[in-house]
C-alpha positions, 0 to 999 in steps of 0.5 A: 761923639760921646760913644759911651754915653751913646751906648748907655742911652741906646741900651736904656731906650731899647729896654722898651723895644717890642719883640712880638711880631705876629703882624705887619703892623707890629713889625712896622712899629718896631722898625720905626721905634728902632730908627727914630726913638732909639738910634736917631735920638740917642745919636742927637743927644750925644753928638753936640753940635759945633759951630764951624769957623768962617773959611776966611779965617782958615790958612788954606783959604785963598783967592782961587777957592773964593772964585770957585765958591762964587761959581758954585753959588751961580750954578746953584742959582741957575738951577744946575746945582748938584745938590738938587735931590728928592726923596722917592719911595724905593719899591722893594718887593712891592709886587710880591708884597701886594699879593701876600698882604691880604692873606698875611695881614693881622694873622700869625705866621706858620711855624715853618716860615719862622724856621726858614727865617732862622736859616737866613738870619742869626746874630753872627750873620747880622754882626757880619752884615753890620761890619761889612760897611764903611763907618762913615759912608753917606746914609740914606733918607733915614740918616743913620750912619753905619758907625752908629750900628757898629759902635752900639753893636752889643746893644742893637744886635738882638733887636736887629736880628729879631727885626730881620727875622720877622721881615723874612718870615712876614715877607715884608720890608718895613716903610722905614727901610724903603726910602732912598735919597737920590742925588744927581751927579753931573756927567763929565764933558757936557756942553750944558746941564739943562736936561735930565740926561746930563746927570747921573742919579745916585740912590742912597738907601737905608743901611738897614735895608742893605744889611737885610739884602746882604743877609738874603744874598749870603743865604742864596750863595751859601745855601741855595746855589750850593745845593742847586748850582746855576746853569753854566750858560747863566751869566748873572749872579755869578762871579766873573760873569757879566754882559760881556761874557754872555756876548762873548759866548754868543759870538764864539758859538756863532763863529763855530757854526759859521766854520762848520757851514751851518750859518 
């Protein structure tokens, strides 16, 4: 990968990036341009394809691996391959979005909404969100690896900050970030892999969508929960709490009432 030329081409393409987001249509267009025309095209133009040599020429290839490959092909033919996958629409904020579209579509947002977005999103927080992911973790349907954002951070930091801020202010998650790739992983110790319950679905969503999610999560934890902490009986959205701690609290309280003769 030619990272220097990638950043230069990315910088040139983002020179045409729109920064006016007074409507959802403009936000959708800007997000699609960043994903398709800037990141994806710059990556493909600076990452030359290479031909993989045949496995037969590899020193590590052996008879055992050959048998495993034939077995894998047989499973794929029978319809039990782990590569079966489909693209689904990931319903992020869909119910909340529906109520707001009629009112907010095509209208400029009030200044208060943009001021709130500035509390959630700024360049330093976006830089933190970009760096919080592994470089070559499997991407979602958008096929954008986190390393593309990390290597081009100095170029994309400003567009990403504006897009995230507009998404918060407009209360809208763009279509380019809503799709996910679902891969079905076979569960261990199954007699046969012919039913849906024999597989575990793994959803791979867009990194950009995950970054926005982490920015909102950070604001809730650093601002909202500090000002208004959750009740001590709340066992979700708190470190060290889970279904197990909730059940333990119920059992402990029941035992206390039983000892007092109230049950």
